[in-house]
C-alpha positions as CSV (number, residue, x, y, z in Angstrom):
1,X,91.6,67.0,56.0
2,X,92.2,68.5,58.8
3,X,91.8,71.1,59.9
4,X,93.4,73.6,62.9
5,X,92.4,76.7,64.2
6,X,93.5,78.9,66.6
7,X,91.4,79.7,70.0
8,X,92.1,83.7,72.3
9,X,91.4,83.2,75.7
10,X,90.8,85.9,76.6
11,X,91.2,87.7,80.5
12,X,88.6,87.4,83.2
13,X,87.9,90.8,84.8
14,X,88.1,90.1,88.3
15,X,86.8,92.0,90.9
16,X,89.0,94.1,93.3
17,X,89.7,92.8,96.5
18,X,88.9,95.3,100.0
19,X,91.2,94.2,102.6
20,X,92.9,95.5,105.6
21,X,90.8,97.1,107.9
22,X,93.1,98.0,111.2
23,X,89.5,99.6,112.7
24,X,85.8,97.9,112.6
25,X,84.7,100.6,115.6
26,X,83.3,103.7,115.7
27,X,80.9,106.5,116.9
28,X,77.4,106.8,116.8
29,X,76.3,110.2,114.8
30,X,79.9,110.6,113.5
31,X,80.7,113.2,111.3
32,X,79.9,112.3,107.2
33,X,82.9,112.1,106.0
34,X,84.8,110.4,109.7
35,X,88.2,107.9,108.3
36,X,86.7,104.3,110.4
37,X,90.5,103.7,109.3
38,X,92.9,102.5,105.6
39,X,92.1,100.1,103.4
40,X,93.8,98.6,100.5
41,X,92.4,97.3,97.5
42,X,94.0,95.0,95.4
43,X,92.9,93.9,92.3
44,X,94.6,91.3,90.4
45,X,94.2,93.6,86.5
46,X,96.5,96.0,87.3
47,X,99.6,96.0,88.1
48,X,100.4,98.6,90.8
49,X,98.3,101.0,89.4
50,X,96.0,103.2,92.1
51,X,92.6,101.4,92.9
52,X,89.7,102.4,93.7
53,X,86.2,100.6,93.8
54,X,82.7,101.6,95.2
55,X,81.4,99.5,98.4
56,X,77.7,98.3,99.6
57,X,77.4,98.7,102.4
58,X,74.2,97.7,104.4
59,X,71.4,101.5,104.6
60,X,74.6,103.4,102.9
61,X,77.0,104.7,105.7
62,X,79.6,104.2,104.5
63,X,81.9,104.8,101.5
64,X,85.4,104.3,100.4
65,X,87.4,107.5,99.7
66,X,90.1,109.1,96.6
67,X,92.0,108.5,99.9
68,X,91.3,104.7,99.4
69,X,90.0,105.6,103.7
70,X,86.1,103.9,104.6
71,X,84.6,106.3,105.3
72,X,80.8,107.6,107.2
73,X,77.7,108.2,103.9
74,X,75.3,109.0,106.1
75,X,74.1,108.7,109.7
76,X,74.8,106.2,112.2
77,X,72.7,105.9,114.3
78,X,72.8,102.2,117.0
79,X,69.7,102.2,118.5
80,X,68.1,101.7,114.3
81,X,70.9,99.6,113.6
82,X,74.8,98.5,116.2
83,X,76.7,96.8,113.1
84,X,77.0,97.6,109.5
85,X,78.0,94.8,107.2
86,X,80.2,96.7,104.1
87,X,81.3,94.3,101.2
88,X,82.3,94.8,98.0
């Protein structure tokens, strides 16, 4: 006797994607919350809803604020570190 089974395929939570940063330079010693530029954050798991996410920054110098702008969140010292990598 053969049996049949129902198999449910579950959705996987895909991570948000950060793209579209228009500017990639900012002055040394810029104040906390200075806007570097707007970023586009998309999430394949949402349908047009507002998306926010945390970013990782070497030295914790940047964050994405509630308006989806990349902003300064720590000390920017050119002599100590001239380039920062920001990602998800």
